[in-house]
N, C-alpha and C positions, 0 to 999 in steps of 0.2 A: 504493500499499500504505499502510495506517494505521501511523504510529509512535505509541507511547504513551510519555509522559514523566511522570515525577514531579517537580513543581516544588516546590522547598523554599526558603523565604525567612525569614530571621531578621534581627533588628536592633532597635534602640530603637523603640518604637511612636510613630508620629505620624500625624496626619490625612492622608488622600490616598494612602496606601500601597496599599490595595486597589484604588482606582480606577486608579492608575499601573501596577500589575501587570496588571489587566484590560485596559487599552488595549494593552499589549504582546502579550497573548495574543490579543486581537481582531485586531490588525494582521497576525498570522502565520495567521490562519484557524483556530486551535485550537478544538477542542470540549471543553467542561468535562465530565469524567466523574465527578469526586468532589472535594470540598474540605473542609478543616477549618483553623480559625484559633483561636488563643488568645493571650491577653496575660497574662503573669505577672511582677509587680513591673516593669512598664513594658517588658518585652522581648516583642516580637511573634513568634510562630512561625506560619507558613502553610504548608500542604501542599495541593497541587492536583494531581490526576491529569488529564491532558489527552490528547486524541487529535489528530493532525495528519496531513494528507495532502500538503500543499504542501511545496516545497523551501526556502521562506524560512528564514533562520537564526534560529529562535526563541531559541537560546541567546544569540546576540548582542543580540537585542532585549531579553531579559530582563536581561542583564548591564548595558546601558546604562541600563535603567529602574531596576535595583536601585541603581546608583551615584547617580542622581538622588534616590532615595528613602532613601538611607542603609541599605540592606539588603544582606546577603550572600545571593545568589540562586544555587541549583544546579538544573541540569536532568539527571535521572537517567533513562537508558533503562530501560524496563520490558519484559522479554522476554515473548513470548506465553504461555509456560508459566507465568511469575509472574502475568500478568494473569488467566489462566484460574484459578489457585489462588485468587487474591484474590476473583474473582467467585464461586466455589464457596463459599468461606468465608462470603461476605456472604448467601448464601442459606440458610445453616445456621440452626437455631433459636437465638435468643438467650435467655440467662439473665441475670437481674439479681441480683448479689450485693451485700448491703448490710452494712457494717460499722458497729456502733453501740457506743459506750462513753463514759463520762465523759471519758476521754482515750484516744486510740488509740496504743498503742506501736508504734514504727516496725518492730519485728521481725515484727509480724503480717503485713506486706505480703509478706515473704519466705516465710512459711508458707502464706499463701493463694495465692501464686504457685506454689508447689511442689504444693499440693493441686490446683489447677486443671489444671496441666500433667499431673499424674498421671492425670487424667480426660480428657485430650485436648483441653482447652478453651484457646482463645486469648483473651487479654485485649484487647478492642477499644477500651475507653475507661475512664478512671478519672476521677471528679470529685467535689468536695466538695458535700454538700447543706447541711451545717451552716454557721452564720455564722463568721466569722473569730474566732480567739481573741485577746483583748486582749493588748497588749504586756506588762502587768503580770501576765498569767497568771490574772487574776480572772475573775468571771462576766461574760458579754457586757453591753455598755452598754445594750442594749434590754431593758427590763424583762420584755417579753413574749416574748423569744427562748426557743426551745427549748434546754434545758440540754444539755451534752455535745456529742460529736463524731460525724459521720456521714460516711462515704465510700461511694459507689456505684461498683461496677465492671460494665462490660457485658462479657459472655462469649459467645463463639460456639463451638459444638461439634456433633457429630453423635453419635447413638446413646449419649446420656448416661444412665447409671444414677443418676437424680436421688435416689432414696431412699438409695443408698449414699453419694452425695455429701453429702446433707443429714446423715446420721449422722456422717460424719467432720467436717464443719464445726461441728457441734454440740459435738463432743468438743474440737476445736481451740479454739473460742470459750470453753469452760469453762476450759481451761488458762490463758488469758490475760485472763479477765474482760471478754470482748468478745461481743456478740451478733452472729452471722453468719446473716443471712437470705438464702434463695435462693428465687427465684420466676421462673416462666417469663414472658417478656415477652409482651405481647399488646396489642391495641387497647383492652382493657378496663382496663388498669392506672391510667390517669389519667381513666377515666370510671366509677369506681364511684359509686354514688348512695344507697346504704343502709348504714348502720353500726348494728349491734346489739350491745349490751354486757351482759355479766353485771354484777351490781351489787356483791355482797359481795367484798371483796378484789380488786376490779377497779376500780370506780368510787370506792369508799371503802376505807379502810385498816383494815377490821374485818369480822368475821362478826357480823351483828346478833343472830342466834339465841343465840350464845355471851354477848354482852353482856347480853341479856334474861335468860338463865339466871343469870348472875353477880348481876345486880340482885335476882333472885327467890330467891337463895341455894341454887340447884340446879346451879351451875356445874359441879361435879365429876361429878354424875350425867349431865348433857348430854354432857360430854366423853368419858365412858365409852361412850355410845351411839355418838358420832361415831367413836371409835377402833374399835368393832365394825364399823361400816360400812366403814371403811377397810381392815380385814382381810377384807372380803368376806363377813362373816357376816349382814349385812343389806343389802337393796337400798335405794335412795334413798327410796322411798315409805315403806318400813318404819321406816327410821331417823328420817325426818322426822316421822312420826306419833308415834313414842316421844318424841322430843324435845319435840315440841309438847304432848304430854299433861303433861309436867313443868312447863310453863308455866302451868297452870290456876290461876287466882286472881290472876294478876299484874294490878296496877292500871294502868289505861290512861294515867294521868298519867306513868308511867315510860316509855311509848312516846314521848310528847311530848318529854320530857327528852332521850332518846336521839336522837331525830330532829333536835332543835336543835343537837346537838353532834356529828353525824357527821363524822369526819375524812375529808376528800376526799383522793383518791389524787394523788399528785404529777402535775401537768401536765394534769389533767382540765379545769380551767377554761380553759386555753389552747386545748386540743383542741376543746372544745365551741364557743368562740368562732369558731375557723377553720372547723369543719365547717359552721356555720350560715352564715358568710359565703360559703363555697364552694358552698352550695346542696344539702348532703347532708341526707337524711332520717335521724333518729337515733331509736333505740328502746332501751328497758331491757327485757331478757328475763331475769328473775330467778327463782331458786328461793327467794328471800327473800319480803319482805312488801310489799304495795302501800302500806302506811302510810308506809314509808320511801322507796320508789320514787317515790311521788307527791311527797314532799318534795324529792327530787333533781330531779324533772321541773320544779317550780316555781322551783327555785333555778338550774338550769343550762339549762333550755329544751329538754328532750327532746320530740320530736313525739308519742311514745306510750310507754306503759308497760304491761307484762304481768308479773304477779308473782302470788304466793299471797295471798288475802285472809283476814286474821285475823277469826275471829268473836269479837265483843265484845258481852256482855250485861251490863246494869247496871254499866257502867264497869270491868268485869272480863274479862280474856282467858279464854276458856272451854277453851282447850287444843286447839281444833279449827280447821280452815280450810275455806273453801268449796271444793267440787269443781268442776273437776278440779284436782288438784295439778299444778303446773308442774314437771315433771322434764326429764330430758335429752331424751327423744323429743319432748315438747311444745316445748321450745326450738327444736329443728330444724324441727319442723312450723310454728311461728310465723314463723320466719325465711323459709321458703318462702311462706307465706300473705301475708306483708307484701310480699314481692318481686312476687308475682303481682298483688296489689291495686293496686300502684304501677306496673305495667307494665314491670318490670325483668327483665333476664336475671339468673340466679343468679351469673353472673360478675361482675355489678355490685354484689354484696353484700359486706360485711366483717362478721366476727363477732370479738368480742374477749372472752376469759374466762380464768379461772385453774384451774378444777377439772375433775375427771373427768366431772361432769355437763355440762360445756360441749363435751366432745369431739365429739359428734354435730353440734351446731351449727357448731363450727369446720370440721369436715369438709365440711358441706353448703355453706358459704360460698364465694364466689369466692376471698376472702382470708381465712384463719383464722388468728388471732394469739393464742397462749398468752401471757398477761401476768403476769410474775412468778409462774410456775406451779410446781407441784412437778415433780421430774425426769421422772416417768412421763407427765405431761401435756405437757411440753416435747418429750419424745422421739417422741410420737404426732402432735402438731400440726405442720403445715407450716412455720409460722413462730412465732418467739417473741421476746419483748422482756423482758429481765430487769435490764439495767443502767441504763436510763434511765426517764423518766416516761412517763405515757400518751400525751402529746402526740407521742412519737416514732413513733406510728402514722402521722403525716403523712409522715414519711420513707419508709415502706414503700409508700406509694401515689404516691411520686415527686415530692413537693413539696420544694422548697428553701427555706432560711430566708428568702432575699430574696423568694420568691414570697408569703411570709406577712406581710411587713411592710406597714404602712399604704402604700397608693398602689399595690400590686401585686395581681395576682389570680392 
């Protein structure tokens, strides 16, 4: 009859401990069923679940080995019903819960723990994705490190009401100034290959059409049209045409001046450097203008650009754009078209945007992220980032800071 034992070993870490424990297990004829090991501040903690049929005294072998290795070793009997429950839990769907903030308050762990328990979820693993905080509390020593803190939790549960859980997590995060992202784990998580971005207020810290209007002296008029659109009195195409009409006569030289001084979003350069190094295809899908999207493509290295093309005649903006206008439907359509052309499943796509006209694109993507978006957009998107820069997208696709440093992949 098979006995199942949980082997737990702790002590000051030193080379050869795993080999020594492994020899003791092998000598007893034990079968390894599961194992986990970690080292924190020089203290090693190992847990191994083993099965054993023979009568040899495994406990004595482990005690002898532990004494030689400087480890406290325990062998805990696992009852059949406990093993069955463990096996059943391991087969349940896994959720990934990610906490992101400039600094994570310790109290958030208690509240997240209560929230997950309320939904019948077991916390399987918690680990840090961000780099270690310097002793002086300042910014990380690595100039290219993602700023802020990120902790990832693996959760297991059955019959989860994911929408209800996301709604409560969003409210909890807002109370503490923490982004709480929830996504179902799958083989696609670390195998996304295409990332599509909105431009205005996502890749850059401004809405270009507002800046053009201000320079043309019609800022208030354009803002009024925008407000009518936000109230639902105009759809995107109507409001876009009205705002464009007010730019008639704007000198092309103003476009060049604005393009040269576009304020990039926090973290966008780090994000693009890493996405290119990791082999992702990147695209801009913008309801803004190709004039500025092309500039960003040259500066940051996007693979392709899709935006609205301004009509310019005799050095002046005519107030029109070439058809078709790139609206919410077209953004989602382009995401699908690019994925199909590249031979990718939709689960391998990521979309990032901030506005209501990005929601269809975010919904169509395998991973849709609302970035520094209005509350309405955050509530409808599956994931959101508001507290960190754009490079925090890397955390949501499972990369650790150490994976992104030179010499790692």
